[in-house]
Legacy VTK file of the C-alpha trace (Angstrom):
# vtk DataFile Version 3.0
C-alpha trace
ASCII
DATASET POLYDATA
POINTS 269 float
-16.005 80.709 70.759
-12.876 80.031 68.746
-9.411 80.739 70.094
-9.230 83.876 67.972
-12.466 85.109 69.619
-13.930 85.816 66.203
-17.630 86.584 66.226
-17.686 85.645 62.526
-15.299 83.214 60.846
-15.725 82.769 57.084
-13.519 80.114 55.523
-13.344 79.318 51.814
-16.928 80.401 51.097
-18.189 80.323 47.515
-21.770 80.648 46.324
-23.173 79.668 42.931
-26.730 80.114 41.694
-28.437 78.158 38.917
-28.133 74.632 37.612
-26.018 73.478 34.677
-23.004 75.133 33.101
-25.027 77.555 30.975
-27.227 78.819 33.813
-24.704 78.717 36.656
-23.642 82.081 38.088
-20.758 82.215 40.551
-21.623 85.046 42.946
-18.906 84.529 45.568
-15.510 82.865 45.266
-13.235 81.725 48.091
-14.179 84.333 50.710
-12.067 84.283 53.869
-12.780 86.791 56.621
-12.563 87.046 60.408
-14.636 89.593 62.336
-13.881 90.318 65.982
-16.310 91.222 68.745
-17.437 94.855 68.675
-16.119 95.618 65.193
-18.053 97.680 62.659
-17.353 96.065 59.294
-18.473 97.596 55.988
-18.848 95.345 52.941
-18.253 97.604 49.949
-18.260 96.974 46.239
-19.965 97.665 42.919
-23.483 96.459 42.168
-23.589 92.719 41.584
-20.346 91.976 43.441
-22.059 89.659 45.928
-21.897 91.777 49.084
-25.586 91.248 49.904
-25.202 87.564 49.049
-22.336 87.337 51.525
-24.436 89.035 54.200
-27.216 86.507 53.611
-24.750 83.637 53.845
-23.510 85.001 57.181
-27.109 85.257 58.399
-27.995 81.757 57.139
-30.675 83.133 54.850
-28.943 81.175 52.076
-26.349 78.407 52.283
-22.867 78.579 50.758
-22.049 76.215 47.905
-18.638 75.509 49.432
-16.867 76.591 52.612
-18.228 77.317 56.043
-19.395 80.197 58.231
-19.203 80.098 62.010
-20.827 82.678 64.280
-19.901 82.806 67.956
-18.090 79.519 67.382
-21.184 77.799 65.994
-22.257 76.872 62.460
-24.380 79.675 60.970
-27.627 77.613 61.020
-27.210 76.999 64.756
-26.448 80.688 65.351
-29.665 81.605 63.548
-31.666 79.152 65.642
-30.038 80.620 68.751
-31.082 84.107 67.583
-27.552 85.483 67.527
-28.547 87.797 64.643
-30.496 90.997 64.283
-31.169 92.074 60.697
-32.033 95.410 59.079
-32.746 95.737 55.358
-33.112 98.641 52.931
-36.843 98.804 53.586
-37.948 99.005 57.213
-40.637 96.310 56.653
-42.787 97.445 59.546
-46.358 96.254 60.012
-48.607 99.241 59.315
-51.417 97.982 61.572
-49.111 97.658 64.595
-47.948 100.622 66.627
-44.268 101.512 66.716
-43.928 99.878 70.132
-45.735 96.747 68.948
-43.401 96.506 65.940
-40.368 96.627 68.218
-41.928 93.999 70.472
-42.558 91.540 67.642
-39.414 89.366 68.028
-39.964 89.329 71.778
-43.504 88.072 71.219
-42.139 85.261 69.061
-39.699 84.434 71.851
-42.591 84.460 74.371
-41.342 87.234 76.602
-43.907 88.327 79.206
-45.950 91.343 78.138
-44.562 93.709 80.774
-40.997 92.771 79.855
-41.723 93.250 76.140
-43.176 96.700 76.697
-40.323 97.802 78.946
-37.702 96.553 76.487
-39.442 98.219 73.534
-39.494 101.542 75.366
-35.810 101.154 76.245
-34.922 100.504 72.607
-37.055 103.401 71.360
-35.257 105.719 73.749
-31.941 104.382 72.411
-32.919 105.372 68.849
-34.348 108.697 70.113
-37.977 107.783 69.448
-39.087 107.405 73.033
-42.167 109.577 72.483
-43.361 107.709 69.391
-44.284 104.294 70.769
-48.009 104.798 70.183
-47.612 106.149 66.672
-47.975 103.991 63.575
-45.334 103.513 60.860
-47.291 105.534 58.298
-47.033 108.532 60.623
-43.221 108.466 60.561
-40.605 109.651 58.074
-38.412 107.146 56.250
-35.497 107.788 58.573
-37.667 107.348 61.650
-39.013 104.067 60.265
-35.473 102.796 59.837
-34.717 103.721 63.439
-37.713 101.631 64.485
-36.342 98.735 62.408
-32.981 99.074 64.176
-34.707 99.144 67.561
-36.612 95.975 66.653
-33.426 94.238 65.498
-31.690 95.064 68.791
-34.663 94.299 71.047
-33.508 90.773 71.930
-29.841 91.781 72.394
-28.272 89.907 69.466
-24.500 89.675 69.421
-24.431 90.524 65.703
-26.323 93.121 63.658
-26.498 92.547 59.881
-27.469 95.599 57.818
-28.111 95.490 54.062
-27.935 99.051 52.663
-30.364 100.289 55.334
-30.006 103.938 54.315
-29.944 103.422 50.554
-33.476 104.721 49.983
-33.027 107.894 52.050
-32.157 111.376 50.825
-28.585 112.532 51.407
-29.264 114.751 54.432
-31.354 112.092 56.175
-28.759 109.487 55.314
-25.953 111.467 56.949
-28.098 111.995 60.041
-28.882 108.284 60.210
-25.186 107.439 59.969
-24.583 109.552 63.069
-27.533 107.905 64.827
-26.207 104.458 64.009
-22.749 105.259 65.365
-24.364 106.546 68.559
-26.357 103.321 68.917
-23.270 101.216 68.185
-21.240 103.133 70.787
-23.933 102.391 73.371
-24.424 98.697 72.569
-21.052 97.624 71.091
-22.928 95.069 69.026
-20.787 93.686 66.206
-22.065 95.188 62.936
-21.700 94.013 59.332
-22.987 96.775 57.055
-23.447 96.454 53.282
-23.067 99.617 51.214
-22.007 100.759 47.749
-21.051 104.225 49.061
-17.347 104.763 49.710
-17.828 107.811 51.997
-20.483 105.964 54.023
-18.232 102.935 54.476
-15.248 105.039 55.561
-17.324 107.206 57.905
-18.922 104.264 59.715
-16.524 101.368 59.702
-13.619 100.077 61.733
-12.580 98.150 58.603
-13.807 98.325 55.024
-13.878 94.992 53.195
-13.615 95.841 49.493
-15.116 93.229 47.171
-14.259 92.608 43.542
-16.761 92.475 40.662
-18.509 89.125 40.247
-17.474 86.604 41.259
-17.104 88.456 44.525
-13.759 88.068 46.269
-12.093 90.033 49.039
-10.014 92.483 47.020
-8.654 94.303 50.052
-9.341 95.208 53.671
-8.792 98.822 54.718
-8.438 99.647 58.409
-10.088 103.008 59.152
-8.145 104.794 61.882
-10.332 107.893 62.086
-10.828 108.891 65.727
-14.125 108.251 67.489
-16.639 109.558 68.217
-17.104 110.595 64.608
-19.223 113.569 63.656
-19.759 116.208 61.007
-16.147 117.385 61.387
-14.921 113.901 60.475
-16.219 114.347 56.938
-14.022 117.450 56.531
-10.840 115.906 57.930
-7.925 115.287 55.531
-7.569 111.750 56.872
-11.187 111.011 55.848
-10.373 111.881 52.222
-7.127 109.915 52.399
-9.061 106.805 53.409
-11.614 107.356 50.649
-8.734 107.520 48.165
-7.212 104.351 49.604
-10.500 102.481 49.114
-10.905 103.892 45.592
-7.466 102.642 44.628
-8.413 99.087 45.593
-11.590 99.351 43.533
-9.724 100.798 40.546
-7.203 97.987 40.708
-10.034 95.466 40.496
-12.328 97.208 38.016
-10.139 99.444 35.927
-10.348 103.242 35.353
-14.189 103.360 35.461
-14.281 102.266 39.109
-13.976 105.815 40.354
-17.500 106.601 39.180
-19.180 103.271 39.785
-19.014 102.690 43.523
-21.037 105.369 45.195
-18.877 108.458 45.379
LINES 1 270
269 0 1 2 3 4 5 6 7 8 9 10 11 12 13 14 15 16 17 18 19 20 21 22 23 24 25 26 27 28 29 30 31 32 33 34 35 36 37 38 39 40 41 42 43 44 45 46 47 48 49 50 51 52 53 54 55 56 57 58 59 60 61 62 63 64 65 66 67 68 69 70 71 72 73 74 75 76 77 78 79 80 81 82 83 84 85 86 87 88 89 90 91 92 93 94 95 96 97 98 99 100 101 102 103 104 105 106 107 108 109 110 111 112 113 114 115 116 117 118 119 120 121 122 123 124 125 126 127 128 129 130 131 132 133 134 135 136 137 138 139 140 141 142 143 144 145 146 147 148 149 150 151 152 153 154 155 156 157 158 159 160 161 162 163 164 165 166 167 168 169 170 171 172 173 174 175 176 177 178 179 180 181 182 183 184 185 186 187 188 189 190 191 192 193 194 195 196 197 198 199 200 201 202 203 204 205 206 207 208 209 210 211 212 213 214 215 216 217 218 219 220 221 222 223 224 225 226 227 228 229 230 231 232 233 234 235 236 237 238 239 240 241 242 243 244 245 246 247 248 249 250 251 252 253 254 255 256 257 258 259 260 261 262 263 264 265 266 267 268
């Protein structure tokens, strides 16, 4: 681990796609960011700003064009090989022919955990996401929100130090989404896993995060970092607090500065 004890250290990262001047698209430009252990970081910005690209660079799903990413003091490729990451995407991507418990056990199977240990860990994780009675069900028997909870349980099954989440609630209806935000904060409070969470919703970012990293339109840069000092635990009352709306306004102002007057309607009000 580095002297700063950063779980994630991003230094001078840029990412370009395509070959040749005509086809080249610069998605990220000179990203610098430090994330400390136990933080909940939201990456926020308009569509196409590179926030999901940055998440994939952190997770070593794609390589940066320039710069470097270190996770737990190691280069990102080594961190991936060491299974420092758990990942959750917008779709739960569960295997329909496997039970809920068997889906949660999947990474443990790959890691060759003994069967009894896999089953015990899966049940522990399902209890954590409040699905302890659903281990024998199949994904098609669950609601969208319940499927996402299974995906979170699977991502946490092998105790990663870092959880990467790419708009995991984006496909859910508003009521389910708000419920899932509360569930995620409960899980985070229990595990204290460092979380990097991609969203285009300003209220979601402010409600969840310790800090909101606001990204500019493409090429994505860090336009501003907003510390969210709302007290925890956060609940339904948080969304009615004046300070919640003040923080939303603060984030909006950074977006407006980067995008112009239309930003107020383009970033997930």
